N, CA, C, O and the ligand as a Tripos MOL2 file, in Angstrom:
@<TRIPOS>MOLECULE
protein
  309   307    78     0     0
PROTEIN
NO_CHARGES

@<TRIPOS>ATOM
      1 N          89.2520   15.0760   39.5770 N.3       1 MET1
      2 CA         90.4880   14.4000   39.1830 C.3       1 MET1
      3 C          90.2580   12.8910   39.2320 C.2       1 MET1
      4 O          89.6270   12.3650   40.1480 O.2       1 MET1
      5 N          90.7720   12.2410   38.2540 N.am      2 ASN2
      6 CA         90.6730   10.7890   38.1560 C.3       2 ASN2
      7 C          91.3880   10.1550   39.3540 C.2       2 ASN2
      8 O          92.4920   10.5840   39.6890 O.2       2 ASN2
      9 N          90.8000    9.1530   40.0080 N.am      3 PRO3
     10 CA         91.4620    8.5390   41.1720 C.3       3 PRO3
     11 C          92.8080    7.9070   40.8140 C.2       3 PRO3
     12 O          93.7300    7.8940   41.6300 O.2       3 PRO3
     13 N          92.9130    7.3880   39.6010 N.am      4 PHE4
     14 CA         94.1910    6.8000   39.1890 C.3       4 PHE4
     15 C          95.2690    7.8840   39.0590 C.2       4 PHE4
     16 O          96.4230    7.6690   39.4300 O.2       4 PHE4
     17 N          94.8840    9.0420   38.5320 N.am      5 THR5
     18 CA         95.8300   10.1580   38.4090 C.3       5 THR5
     19 C          96.2690   10.6370   39.7900 C.2       5 THR5
     20 O          97.4460   10.9190   40.0170 O.2       5 THR5
     21 N          95.3050   10.7240   40.7120 N.am      6 LEU6
     22 CA         95.6500   11.1130   42.0840 C.3       6 LEU6
     23 C          96.6140   10.1100   42.7170 C.2       6 LEU6
     24 O          97.5540   10.4990   43.4100 O.2       6 LEU6
     25 N          96.3790    8.8230   42.4760 N.am      7 PHE7
     26 CA         97.2810    7.7840   42.9970 C.3       7 PHE7
     27 C          98.6850    7.9490   42.4200 C.2       7 PHE7
     28 O          99.6730    7.8470   43.1470 O.2       7 PHE7
     29 N          98.7740    8.2030   41.1190 N.am      8 ILE8
     30 CA        100.0890    8.3760   40.4840 C.3       8 ILE8
     31 C         100.8050    9.5940   41.0540 C.2       8 ILE8
     32 O         102.0040    9.5450   41.3260 O.2       8 ILE8
     33 N         100.0660   10.6900   41.2340 N.am      9 VAL9
     34 CA        100.6760   11.9100   41.7670 C.3       9 VAL9
     35 C         101.1900   11.6710   43.1900 C.2       9 VAL9
     36 O         102.3010   12.0850   43.5220 O.2       9 VAL9
     37 N         100.3980   11.0110   44.0250 N.am     10 LEU10
     38 CA        100.8260   10.7350   45.3960 C.3      10 LEU10
     39 C         102.0000    9.7480   45.4190 C.2      10 LEU10
     40 O         102.9230    9.8960   46.2190 O.2      10 LEU10
     41 N         101.9580    8.7450   44.5420 N.am     11 TYR11
     42 CA        103.0270    7.7400   44.4910 C.3      11 TYR11
     43 C         104.3580    8.3870   44.0880 C.2      11 TYR11
     44 O         105.3800    8.1820   44.7430 O.2      11 TYR11
     45 N         104.3340    9.1610   43.0160 N.am     12 VAL12
     46 CA        105.5580    9.8080   42.5410 C.3      12 VAL12
     47 C         106.0150   10.8790   43.5340 C.2      12 VAL12
     48 O         107.2110   11.0220   43.7850 O.2      12 VAL12
     49 N         105.0690   11.6250   44.0940 N.am     13 GLY13
     50 CA        105.4140   12.6700   45.0730 C.3      13 GLY13
     51 C         106.0630   12.0850   46.3020 C.2      13 GLY13
     52 O         107.0450   12.6370   46.7980 O.2      13 GLY13
     53 N         105.5390   10.9770   46.8130 N.am     14 SER14
     54 CA        106.1490   10.3720   48.0050 C.3      14 SER14
     55 C         107.5300    9.8150   47.6850 C.2      14 SER14
     56 O         108.4230    9.8650   48.5300 O.2      14 SER14
     57 N         107.7180    9.2900   46.4870 N.am     15 ALA15
     58 CA        109.0460    8.7970   46.1030 C.3      15 ALA15
     59 C         110.0410    9.9500   46.0070 C.2      15 ALA15
     60 O         111.1870    9.8190   46.4350 O.2      15 ALA15
     61 N         109.6120   11.0640   45.4530 N.am     16 LEU16
     62 CA        110.4990   12.2240   45.3470 C.3      16 LEU16
     63 C         110.8530   12.7780   46.7210 C.2      16 LEU16
     64 O         112.0060   13.1280   46.9720 O.2      16 LEU16
     65 N         109.8750   12.8600   47.6030 N.am     17 ILE17
     66 CA        110.1420   13.3610   48.9500 C.3      17 ILE17
     67 C         111.0780   12.4110   49.7020 C.2      17 ILE17
     68 O         111.9850   12.8590   50.4020 O.2      17 ILE17
     69 N         110.8590   11.1060   49.5580 N.am     18 GLY18
     70 CA        111.7460   10.1330   50.1870 C.3      18 GLY18
     71 C         113.1700   10.2420   49.6800 C.2      18 GLY18
     72 O         114.1200   10.1580   50.4590 O.2      18 GLY18
     73 N         113.3230   10.4300   48.3750 N.am     19 THR19
     74 CA        114.6570   10.5940   47.7990 C.3      19 THR19
     75 C         115.3180   11.8570   48.3060 C.2      19 THR19
     76 O         116.5140   11.8590   48.5990 O.2      19 THR19
     77 N         114.5470   12.9400   48.4130 N.am     20 LEU20
     78 CA        115.0910   14.2100   48.9030 C.3      20 LEU20
     79 C         115.5590   14.0800   50.3580 C.2      20 LEU20
     80 O         116.6340   14.5620   50.7150 O.2      20 LEU20
     81 N         114.7430   13.4260   51.1950 N.am     21 VAL21
     82 CA        115.1220   13.2450   52.6070 C.3      21 VAL21
     83 C         116.3700   12.3880   52.7200 C.2      21 VAL21
     84 O         117.2660   12.7020   53.5030 O.2      21 VAL21
     85 N         116.4400   11.3100   51.9520 N.am     22 LEU22
     86 CA        117.6310   10.4490   51.9670 C.3      22 LEU22
     87 C         118.8650   11.1990   51.4800 C.2      22 LEU22
     88 O         119.9540   11.0200   52.0250 O.2      22 LEU22
     89 N         118.7040   12.0280   50.4700 N.am     23 TRP23
     90 CA        119.8220   12.8180   49.9280 C.3      23 TRP23
     91 C         120.3350   13.8040   50.9740 C.2      23 TRP23
     92 O         121.5450   13.9160   51.1740 O.2      23 TRP23
     93 N         119.4260   14.5240   51.6450 N.am     24 LEU24
     94 CA        119.8360   15.4900   52.6670 C.3      24 LEU24
     95 C         120.4990   14.8010   53.8470 C.2      24 LEU24
     96 O         121.4850   15.3060   54.3830 O.2      24 LEU24
     97 N         119.9720   13.6500   54.2590 N.am     25 TRP25
     98 CA        120.5730   12.9060   55.3790 C.3      25 TRP25
     99 C         121.9770   12.4460   55.0130 C.2      25 TRP25
    100 O         122.9000   12.5860   55.8150 O.2      25 TRP25
    101 N         122.1520   11.8980   53.8110 N.am     26 HIS26
    102 CA        123.4680   11.4240   53.3950 C.3      26 HIS26
    103 C         124.4520   12.5880   53.2800 C.2      26 HIS26
    104 O         125.6150   12.4490   53.6580 O.2      26 HIS26
    105 N         124.0090   13.7180   52.7710 N.am     27 ASP27
    106 CA        124.8810   14.8910   52.6520 C.3      27 ASP27
    107 C         125.3410   15.3630   54.0270 C.2      27 ASP27
    108 O         126.5010   15.7360   54.1980 O.2      27 ASP27
    109 N         124.4510   15.3480   54.9950 N.am     28 ARG28
    110 CA        124.8010   15.7670   56.3580 C.3      28 ARG28
    111 C         125.8080   14.8070   56.9790 C.2      28 ARG28
    112 O         126.7770   15.2400   57.6030 O.2      28 ARG28
    113 N         125.5810   13.4940   56.8110 N.am     29 GLN29
    114 CA        126.5060   12.4970   57.3430 C.3      29 GLN29
    115 C         127.8720   12.6220   56.6930 C.2      29 GLN29
    116 O         128.8920   12.4940   57.3710 O.2      29 GLN29
    117 N         127.9100   12.8700   55.4010 N.am     30 ASP30
    118 CA        129.1730   13.0100   54.6870 C.3      30 ASP30
    119 C         129.9260   14.2350   55.1810 C.2      30 ASP30
    120 O         131.1430   14.1790   55.3590 O.2      30 ASP30
    121 N         129.2310   15.3290   55.4040 N.am     31 ARG31
    122 CA        129.8700   16.5550   55.8970 C.3      31 ARG31
    123 C         130.4210   16.3520   57.3040 C.2      31 ARG31
    124 O         131.5140   16.8300   57.6080 O.2      31 ARG31
    125 N         129.6810   15.6480   58.1720 N.am     32 LEU32
    126 CA        130.1500   15.4120   59.5400 C.3      32 LEU32
    127 C         131.4010   14.5360   59.5500 C.2      32 LEU32
    128 O         132.3320   14.7960   60.3130 O.2      32 LEU32
    129 N         131.4310   13.5070   58.7130 N.am     33 SER33
    130 CA        132.6170   12.6430   58.6840 C.3      33 SER33
    131 C         133.8170   13.3960   58.1170 C.2      33 SER33
    132 O         134.9470   13.1550   58.5420 O.2      33 SER33
    133 N         133.5950   14.2940   57.1760 N.am     34 PHE34
    134 CA        134.6930   15.0880   56.6320 C.3      34 PHE34
    135 C         135.2380   16.0490   57.6840 C.2      34 PHE34
    136 O         136.4500   16.2480   57.7670 O.2      34 PHE34
    137 N         134.3580   16.6490   58.4910 N.am     35 GLU35
    138 CA        134.7890   17.6080   59.5160 C.3      35 GLU35
    139 C         135.6850   16.9460   60.5600 C.2      35 GLU35
    140 O         136.6160   17.5770   61.0600 O.2      35 GLU35
    141 N         135.4160   15.6920   60.8930 N.am     36 ILE36
    142 CA        136.2380   14.9810   61.8850 C.3      36 ILE36
    143 C         137.6740   14.8710   61.3970 C.2      36 ILE36
    144 O         138.6130   15.0830   62.1650 O.2      36 ILE36
    145 N         137.8500   14.5360   60.1110 N.am     37 HIS37
    146 CA        139.2040   14.4010   59.5670 C.3      37 HIS37
    147 C         139.8390   15.7580   59.3060 C.2      37 HIS37
    148 O         141.0560   15.9070   59.4120 O.2      37 HIS37
    149 N         139.0180   16.7510   58.9630 N.am     38 ARG38
    150 CA        139.5580   18.0600   58.6320 C.3      38 ARG38
    151 C         140.0950   18.7740   59.8710 C.2      38 ARG38
    152 O         140.9990   19.6020   59.7600 O.2      38 ARG38
    153 N         139.5580   18.4670   61.0340 N.am     39 ARG39
    154 CA        139.9570   19.1550   62.2560 C.3      39 ARG39
    155 C         141.1960   18.5420   62.9020 C.2      39 ARG39
    156 O         141.4620   18.8110   64.0730 O.2      39 ARG39
    157 N         141.9480   17.7390   62.1890 N.am     40 ARG40
    158 CA        143.1700   17.1560   62.7110 C.3      40 ARG40
    159 C         144.3650   17.7960   62.0140 C.2      40 ARG40
    160 O         144.2800   18.2160   60.8590 O.2      40 ARG40
    161 N         145.4810   17.8610   62.7420 N.am     41 LYS41
    162 CA        146.7040   18.4080   62.1760 C.3      41 LYS41
    163 C         147.8050   17.3580   62.2700 C.2      41 LYS41
    164 O         147.9220   16.6550   63.2740 O.2      41 LYS41
    165 N         148.6000   17.2600   61.2250 N.am     42 ALA42
    166 CA        149.6840   16.2880   61.1740 C.3      42 ALA42
    167 C         150.9600   16.9250   61.7280 C.2      42 ALA42
    168 O         151.2400   18.1010   61.4960 O.2      42 ALA42
    169 N         151.7270   16.1160   62.4670 N.am     43 PHE43
    170 CA        152.9830   16.5770   63.0430 C.3      43 PHE43
    171 C         154.0940   15.6220   62.6660 C.2      43 PHE43
    172 O         153.8700   14.4250   62.4860 O.2      43 PHE43
    173 N         155.2850   16.1600   62.5490 N.am     44 HIS44
    174 CA        156.4870   15.3680   62.3130 C.3      44 HIS44
    175 C         157.4140   15.6530   63.4870 C.2      44 HIS44
    176 O         157.8790   16.7820   63.6460 O.2      44 HIS44
    177 N         157.6860   14.6560   64.3010 N.am     45 CYS45
    178 CA        158.5150   14.8440   65.4880 C.3      45 CYS45
    179 C         159.9400   15.2240   65.0740 C.2      45 CYS45
    180 O         160.5480   14.5700   64.2260 O.2      45 CYS45
    181 N         160.4630   16.3030   65.6940 N.am     46 VAL46
    182 CA        161.8010   16.7640   65.3260 C.3      46 VAL46
    183 C         162.8890   15.8890   65.9560 C.2      46 VAL46
    184 O         164.0370   15.9190   65.5140 O.2      46 VAL46
    185 N         162.5380   15.1170   66.9790 N.am     47 ARG47
    186 CA        163.5510   14.2780   67.6320 C.3      47 ARG47
    187 C         163.6690   12.9030   66.9670 C.2      47 ARG47
    188 O         164.7640   12.4710   66.6060 O.2      47 ARG47
    189 N         162.5140   12.2120   66.8070 N.am     48 CYS48
    190 CA        162.5850   10.8350   66.3090 C.3      48 CYS48
    191 C         162.0430   10.6770   64.8880 C.2      48 CYS48
    192 O         162.2350    9.6260   64.2780 O.2      48 CYS48
    193 N         161.3740   11.6920   64.3500 N.am     49 GLY49
    194 CA        160.8720   11.6020   62.9890 C.3      49 GLY49
    195 C         159.5390   10.8940   62.8550 C.2      49 GLY49
    196 O         159.1190   10.5920   61.7380 O.2      49 GLY49
    197 N         158.8520   10.6150   63.9740 N.am     50 PHE50
    198 CA        157.5630    9.9230   63.9360 C.3      50 PHE50
    199 C         156.4760   10.8710   63.4310 C.2      50 PHE50
    200 O         156.4520   12.0490   63.7890 O.2      50 PHE50
    201 N         155.5830   10.3480   62.6020 N.am     51 LEU51
    202 CA        154.4570   11.1350   62.0980 C.3      51 LEU51
    203 C         153.2230   10.8030   62.9120 C.2      51 LEU51
    204 O         152.9180    9.6290   63.1220 O.2      51 LEU51
    205 N         152.5100   11.8170   63.3730 N.am     52 TYR52
    206 CA        151.2750   11.5780   64.1100 C.3      52 TYR52
    207 C         150.3530   12.7630   63.8960 C.2      52 TYR52
    208 O         150.7760   13.8070   63.3980 O.2      52 TYR52
    209 N         149.0660   12.5980   64.2800 N.am     53 SER53
    210 CA        148.0960   13.6790   64.0890 C.3      53 SER53
    211 C         147.3600   13.9420   65.3860 C.2      53 SER53
    212 O         147.1950   13.0490   66.2170 O.2      53 SER53
    213 N         146.9170   15.1830   65.5490 N.am     54 LEU54
    214 CA        146.1810   15.6060   66.7380 C.3      54 LEU54
    215 C         144.9300   16.3510   66.3260 C.2      54 LEU54
    216 O         144.8470   16.8780   65.2160 O.2      54 LEU54
    217 N         143.9520   16.3950   67.2280 N.am     55 ARG55
    218 CA        142.7920   17.2410   66.9760 C.3      55 ARG55
    219 C         143.2080   18.6900   67.1570 C.2      55 ARG55
    220 O         144.1730   18.9700   67.8680 O.2      55 ARG55
    221 N         142.5060   19.6010   66.5360 N.am     56 LYS56
    222 CA        142.9320   20.9890   66.4950 C.3      56 LYS56
    223 C         143.0260   21.6320   67.8780 C.2      56 LYS56
    224 O         143.9350   22.4290   68.1100 O.2      56 LYS56
    225 N         142.1180   21.3140   68.8050 N.am     57 HIS57
    226 CA        142.1410   22.0120   70.0810 C.3      57 HIS57
    227 C         143.2890   21.5440   70.9720 C.2      57 HIS57
    228 O         143.5900   22.2110   71.9610 O.2      57 HIS57
    229 N         143.9450   20.4160   70.6570 N.am     58 ASP58
    230 CA        145.0710   19.9390   71.4470 C.3      58 ASP58
    231 C         146.4020   20.5240   70.9930 C.2      58 ASP58
    232 O         147.4190   20.3270   71.6580 O.2      58 ASP58
    233 N         146.4120   21.2320   69.8840 N.am     59 VAL59
    234 CA        147.6600   21.6690   69.2720 C.3      59 VAL59
    235 C         148.4090   22.6550   70.1540 C.2      59 VAL59
    236 O         149.6290   22.5500   70.2820 O.2      59 VAL59
    237 N         147.7120   23.6170   70.7720 N.am     60 SER60
    238 CA        148.3940   24.6570   71.5330 C.3      60 SER60
    239 C         149.0450   24.1170   72.8040 C.2      60 SER60
    240 O         149.9260   24.7710   73.3630 O.2      60 SER60
    241 N         148.6290   22.9320   73.2760 N.am     61 LYS61
    242 CA        149.2040   22.3560   74.4890 C.3      61 LYS61
    243 C         150.5630   21.7300   74.2320 C.2      61 LYS61
    244 O         151.3060   21.4780   75.1800 O.2      61 LYS61
    245 N         150.9050   21.4770   72.9920 N.am     62 GLY62
    246 CA        152.1660   20.8160   72.6860 C.3      62 GLY62
    247 C         152.1130   19.3660   73.1060 C.2      62 GLY62
    248 O         152.9110   18.9440   73.9430 O.2      62 GLY62
    249 N         151.2150   18.6050   72.5630 N.am     63 GLU63
    250 CA        151.0710   17.1840   72.9100 C.3      63 GLU63
    251 C         152.3690   16.4310   72.6510 C.2      63 GLU63
    252 O         153.0200   16.6500   71.6300 O.2      63 GLU63
    253 N         152.7470   15.5480   73.5650 N.am     64 PRO64
    254 CA        153.9990   14.8030   73.3770 C.3      64 PRO64
    255 C         153.8930   13.7810   72.2480 C.2      64 PRO64
    256 O         152.8160   13.2730   71.9380 O.2      64 PRO64
    257 N         155.0170   13.5050   71.6590 N.am     65 CYS65
    258 CA        155.1150   12.4890   70.6000 C.3      65 CYS65
    259 C         154.8050   11.1190   71.2100 C.2      65 CYS65
    260 O         155.3220   10.8090   72.2830 O.2      65 CYS65
    261 N         153.9840   10.2940   70.5680 N.am     66 PRO66
    262 CA        153.6670    8.9710   71.1190 C.3      66 PRO66
    263 C         154.8740    8.0340   71.1660 C.2      66 PRO66
    264 O         154.8570    7.0650   71.9250 O.2      66 PRO66
    265 N         155.9070    8.2890   70.3910 N.am     67 GLU67
    266 CA        157.0760    7.4130   70.3580 C.3      67 GLU67
    267 C         158.1270    7.7880   71.3990 C.2      67 GLU67
    268 O         158.5940    6.9230   72.1390 O.2      67 GLU67
    269 N         158.5100    9.0850   71.4670 N.am     68 CYS68
    270 CA        159.6290    9.4680   72.3300 C.3      68 CYS68
    271 C         159.2280   10.4320   73.4510 C.2      68 CYS68
    272 O         160.0140   10.6520   74.3730 O.2      68 CYS68
    273 N         158.0330   11.0070   73.3950 N.am     69 GLY69
    274 CA        157.5870   11.9040   74.4500 C.3      69 GLY69
    275 C         157.9960   13.3540   74.2710 C.2      69 GLY69
    276 O         157.6500   14.1890   75.1060 O.2      69 GLY69
    277 N         158.7030   13.6720   73.2350 N.am     70 TYR70
    278 CA        159.1260   15.0520   72.9920 C.3      70 TYR70
    279 C         157.9190   15.8880   72.5860 C.2      70 TYR70
    280 O         157.1040   15.4520   71.7730 O.2      70 TYR70
    281 N         157.8020   17.1070   73.1570 N.am     71 LYS71
    282 CA        156.6530   17.9510   72.8570 C.3      71 LYS71
    283 C         156.9040   18.7290   71.5620 C.2      71 LYS71
    284 O         157.8560   19.5020   71.4560 O.2      71 LYS71
    285 N         156.0460   18.5110   70.6070 N.am     72 ASN72
    286 CA        156.1340   19.2270   69.3240 C.3      72 ASN72
    287 C         155.0180   20.2670   69.2790 C.2      72 ASN72
    288 O         153.8640   19.9530   69.5700 O.2      72 ASN72
    289 N         155.3490   21.4700   68.9250 N.am     73 TYR73
    290 CA        154.3600   22.5400   68.8230 C.3      73 TYR73
    291 C         154.0870   22.8560   67.3740 C.2      73 TYR73
    292 O         154.8910   22.5610   66.4900 O.2      73 TYR73
    293 N         152.9360   23.4610   67.1450 N.am     74 GLU74
    294 CA        152.5430   23.8220   65.7950 C.3      74 GLU74
    295 C         153.4690   24.9320   65.2910 C.2      74 GLU74
    296 O         153.7910   25.8710   66.0200 O.2      74 GLU74
    297 N         153.8820   24.8050   64.0520 N.am     75 LEU75
    298 CA        154.7260   25.8340   63.4460 C.3      75 LEU75
    299 C         153.8390   26.9750   62.9600 C.2      75 LEU75
    300 O         152.7780   26.7430   62.3790 O.2      75 LEU75
    301 N         154.2730   28.1880   63.1980 N.am     76 SER76
    302 CA        153.5590   29.3690   62.7180 C.3      76 SER76
    303 C         154.4160   30.1000   61.6980 C.2      76 SER76
    304 O         155.6220   30.2590   61.8850 O.2      76 SER76
    305 N         153.7930   30.5350   60.6370 N.am     77 PHE77
    306 CA        154.5260   31.2690   59.6000 C.3      77 PHE77
    307 C         153.9950   32.6750   59.4940 C.2      77 PHE77
    308 O         154.4790   33.4570   58.6770 O.2      77 PHE77
    309 ZN        159.1800   11.6280   68.7050 Zn       78 ZN78
@<TRIPOS>BOND
     1     1     2 1
     2     2     3 1
     3     3     4 2
     4     3     5 am
     5     5     6 1
     6     6     7 1
     7     7     8 2
     8     7     9 am
     9     9    10 1
    10    10    11 1
    11    11    12 2
    12    11    13 am
    13    13    14 1
    14    14    15 1
    15    15    16 2
    16    15    17 am
    17    17    18 1
    18    18    19 1
    19    19    20 2
    20    19    21 am
    21    21    22 1
    22    22    23 1
    23    23    24 2
    24    23    25 am
    25    25    26 1
    26    26    27 1
    27    27    28 2
    28    27    29 am
    29    29    30 1
    30    30    31 1
    31    31    32 2
    32    31    33 am
    33    33    34 1
    34    34    35 1
    35    35    36 2
    36    35    37 am
    37    37    38 1
    38    38    39 1
    39    39    40 2
    40    39    41 am
    41    41    42 1
    42    42    43 1
    43    43    44 2
    44    43    45 am
    45    45    46 1
    46    46    47 1
    47    47    48 2
    48    47    49 am
    49    49    50 1
    50    50    51 1
    51    51    52 2
    52    51    53 am
    53    53    54 1
    54    54    55 1
    55    55    56 2
    56    55    57 am
    57    57    58 1
    58    58    59 1
    59    59    60 2
    60    59    61 am
    61    61    62 1
    62    62    63 1
    63    63    64 2
    64    63    65 am
    65    65    66 1
    66    66    67 1
    67    67    68 2
    68    67    69 am
    69    69    70 1
    70    70    71 1
    71    71    72 2
    72    71    73 am
    73    73    74 1
    74    74    75 1
    75    75    76 2
    76    75    77 am
    77    77    78 1
    78    78    79 1
    79    79    80 2
    80    79    81 am
    81    81    82 1
    82    82    83 1
    83    83    84 2
    84    83    85 am
    85    85    86 1
    86    86    87 1
    87    87    88 2
    88    87    89 am
    89    89    90 1
    90    90    91 1
    91    91    92 2
    92    91    93 am
    93    93    94 1
    94    94    95 1
    95    95    96 2
    96    95    97 am
    97    97    98 1
    98    98    99 1
    99    99   100 2
   100    99   101 am
   101   101   102 1
   102   102   103 1
   103   103   104 2
   104   103   105 am
   105   105   106 1
   106   106   107 1
   107   107   108 2
   108   107   109 am
   109   109   110 1
   110   110   111 1
   111   111   112 2
   112   111   113 am
   113   113   114 1
   114   114   115 1
   115   115   116 2
   116   115   117 am
   117   117   118 1
   118   118   119 1
   119   119   120 2
   120   119   121 am
   121   121   122 1
   122   122   123 1
   123   123   124 2
   124   123   125 am
   125   125   126 1
   126   126   127 1
   127   127   128 2
   128   127   129 am
   129   129   130 1
   130   130   131 1
   131   131   132 2
   132   131   133 am
   133   133   134 1
   134   134   135 1
   135   135   136 2
   136   135   137 am
   137   137   138 1
   138   138   139 1
   139   139   140 2
   140   139   141 am
   141   141   142 1
   142   142   143 1
   143   143   144 2
   144   143   145 am
   145   145   146 1
   146   146   147 1
   147   147   148 2
   148   147   149 am
   149   149   150 1
   150   150   151 1
   151   151   152 2
   152   151   153 am
   153   153   154 1
   154   154   155 1
   155   155   156 2
   156   155   157 am
   157   157   158 1
   158   158   159 1
   159   159   160 2
   160   159   161 am
   161   161   162 1
   162   162   163 1
   163   163   164 2
   164   163   165 am
   165   165   166 1
   166   166   167 1
   167   167   168 2
   168   167   169 am
   169   169   170 1
   170   170   171 1
   171   171   172 2
   172   171   173 am
   173   173   174 1
   174   174   175 1
   175   175   176 2
   176   175   177 am
   177   177   178 1
   178   178   179 1
   179   179   180 2
   180   179   181 am
   181   181   182 1
   182   182   183 1
   183   183   184 2
   184   183   185 am
   185   185   186 1
   186   186   187 1
   187   187   188 2
   188   187   189 am
   189   189   190 1
   190   190   191 1
   191   191   192 2
   192   191   193 am
   193   193   194 1
   194   194   195 1
   195   195   196 2
   196   195   197 am
   197   197   198 1
   198   198   199 1
   199   199   200 2
   200   199   201 am
   201   201   202 1
   202   202   203 1
   203   203   204 2
   204   203   205 am
   205   205   206 1
   206   206   207 1
   207   207   208 2
   208   207   209 am
   209   209   210 1
   210   210   211 1
   211   211   212 2
   212   211   213 am
   213   213   214 1
   214   214   215 1
   215   215   216 2
   216   215   217 am
   217   217   218 1
   218   218   219 1
   219   219   220 2
   220   219   221 am
   221   221   222 1
   222   222   223 1
   223   223   224 2
   224   223   225 am
   225   225   226 1
   226   226   227 1
   227   227   228 2
   228   227   229 am
   229   229   230 1
   230   230   231 1
   231   231   232 2
   232   231   233 am
   233   233   234 1
   234   234   235 1
   235   235   236 2
   236   235   237 am
   237   237   238 1
   238   238   239 1
   239   239   240 2
   240   239   241 am
   241   241   242 1
   242   242   243 1
   243   243   244 2
   244   243   245 am
   245   245   246 1
   246   246   247 1
   247   247   248 2
   248   247   249 am
   249   249   250 1
   250   250   251 1
   251   251   252 2
   252   251   253 am
   253   253   254 1
   254   254   255 1
   255   255   256 2
   256   255   257 am
   257   257   258 1
   258   258   259 1
   259   259   260 2
   260   259   261 am
   261   261   262 1
   262   262   263 1
   263   263   264 2
   264   263   265 am
   265   265   266 1
   266   266   267 1
   267   267   268 2
   268   267   269 am
   269   269   270 1
   270   270   271 1
   271   271   272 2
   272   271   273 am
   273   273   274 1
   274   274   275 1
   275   275   276 2
   276   275   277 am
   277   277   278 1
   278   278   279 1
   279   279   280 2
   280   279   281 am
   281   281   282 1
   282   282   283 1
   283   283   284 2
   284   283   285 am
   285   285   286 1
   286   286   287 1
   287   287   288 2
   288   287   289 am
   289   289   290 1
   290   290   291 1
   291   291   292 2
   292   291   293 am
   293   293   294 1
   294   294   295 1
   295   295   296 2
   296   295   297 am
   297   297   298 1
   298   298   299 1
   299   299   300 2
   300   299   301 am
   301   301   302 1
   302   302   303 1
   303   303   304 2
   304   303   305 am
   305   305   306 1
   306   306   307 1
   307   307   308 2
@<TRIPOS>SUBSTRUCTURE
     1 MET1         2 RESIDUE 1 A MET
     2 ASN2         6 RESIDUE 1 A ASN
     3 PRO3        10 RESIDUE 1 A PRO
     4 PHE4        14 RESIDUE 1 A PHE
     5 THR5        18 RESIDUE 1 A THR
     6 LEU6        22 RESIDUE 1 A LEU
     7 PHE7        26 RESIDUE 1 A PHE
     8 ILE8        30 RESIDUE 1 A ILE
     9 VAL9        34 RESIDUE 1 A VAL
    10 LEU10       38 RESIDUE 1 A LEU
    11 TYR11       42 RESIDUE 1 A TYR
    12 VAL12       46 RESIDUE 1 A VAL
    13 GLY13       50 RESIDUE 1 A GLY
    14 SER14       54 RESIDUE 1 A SER
    15 ALA15       58 RESIDUE 1 A ALA
    16 LEU16       62 RESIDUE 1 A LEU
    17 ILE17       66 RESIDUE 1 A ILE
    18 GLY18       70 RESIDUE 1 A GLY
    19 THR19       74 RESIDUE 1 A THR
    20 LEU20       78 RESIDUE 1 A LEU
    21 VAL21       82 RESIDUE 1 A VAL
    22 LEU22       86 RESIDUE 1 A LEU
    23 TRP23       90 RESIDUE 1 A TRP
    24 LEU24       94 RESIDUE 1 A LEU
    25 TRP25       98 RESIDUE 1 A TRP
    26 HIS26      102 RESIDUE 1 A HIS
    27 ASP27      106 RESIDUE 1 A ASP
    28 ARG28      110 RESIDUE 1 A ARG
    29 GLN29      114 RESIDUE 1 A GLN
    30 ASP30      118 RESIDUE 1 A ASP
    31 ARG31      122 RESIDUE 1 A ARG
    32 LEU32      126 RESIDUE 1 A LEU
    33 SER33      130 RESIDUE 1 A SER
    34 PHE34      134 RESIDUE 1 A PHE
    35 GLU35      138 RESIDUE 1 A GLU
    36 ILE36      142 RESIDUE 1 A ILE
    37 HIS37      146 RESIDUE 1 A HIS
    38 ARG38      150 RESIDUE 1 A ARG
    39 ARG39      154 RESIDUE 1 A ARG
    40 ARG40      158 RESIDUE 1 A ARG
    41 LYS41      162 RESIDUE 1 A LYS
    42 ALA42      166 RESIDUE 1 A ALA
    43 PHE43      170 RESIDUE 1 A PHE
    44 HIS44      174 RESIDUE 1 A HIS
    45 CYS45      178 RESIDUE 1 A CYS
    46 VAL46      182 RESIDUE 1 A VAL
    47 ARG47      186 RESIDUE 1 A ARG
    48 CYS48      190 RESIDUE 1 A CYS
    49 GLY49      194 RESIDUE 1 A GLY
    50 PHE50      198 RESIDUE 1 A PHE
    51 LEU51      202 RESIDUE 1 A LEU
    52 TYR52      206 RESIDUE 1 A TYR
    53 SER53      210 RESIDUE 1 A SER
    54 LEU54      214 RESIDUE 1 A LEU
    55 ARG55      218 RESIDUE 1 A ARG
    56 LYS56      222 RESIDUE 1 A LYS
    57 HIS57      226 RESIDUE 1 A HIS
    58 ASP58      230 RESIDUE 1 A ASP
    59 VAL59      234 RESIDUE 1 A VAL
    60 SER60      238 RESIDUE 1 A SER
    61 LYS61      242 RESIDUE 1 A LYS
    62 GLY62      246 RESIDUE 1 A GLY
    63 GLU63      250 RESIDUE 1 A GLU
    64 PRO64      254 RESIDUE 1 A PRO
    65 CYS65      258 RESIDUE 1 A CYS
    66 PRO66      262 RESIDUE 1 A PRO
    67 GLU67      266 RESIDUE 1 A GLU
    68 CYS68      270 RESIDUE 1 A CYS
    69 GLY69      274 RESIDUE 1 A GLY
    70 TYR70      278 RESIDUE 1 A TYR
    71 LYS71      282 RESIDUE 1 A LYS
    72 ASN72      286 RESIDUE 1 A ASN
    73 TYR73      290 RESIDUE 1 A TYR
    74 GLU74      294 RESIDUE 1 A GLU
    75 LEU75      298 RESIDUE 1 A LEU
    76 SER76      302 RESIDUE 1 A SER
    77 PHE77      306 RESIDUE 1 A PHE
    78 ZN78       309 GROUP 0 **** ****
């Protein structure tokens, strides 16, 4: 194989591998940032009307409203 051809193959191959690694890393970071927002639930306080959000594992405890302290629970249908 011509040394110039080998150089071109290695040059293009390393660029493709670098692009693939960067693409996979960015996809993973994007998925992690989406999961943080997806795991929150929005609440509307029935006493004062304040809107706030909680992480999913705090929902069953009935976290108090930051404005008036009234405990709002998740609605089940
Ligand atoms: Zn409230």
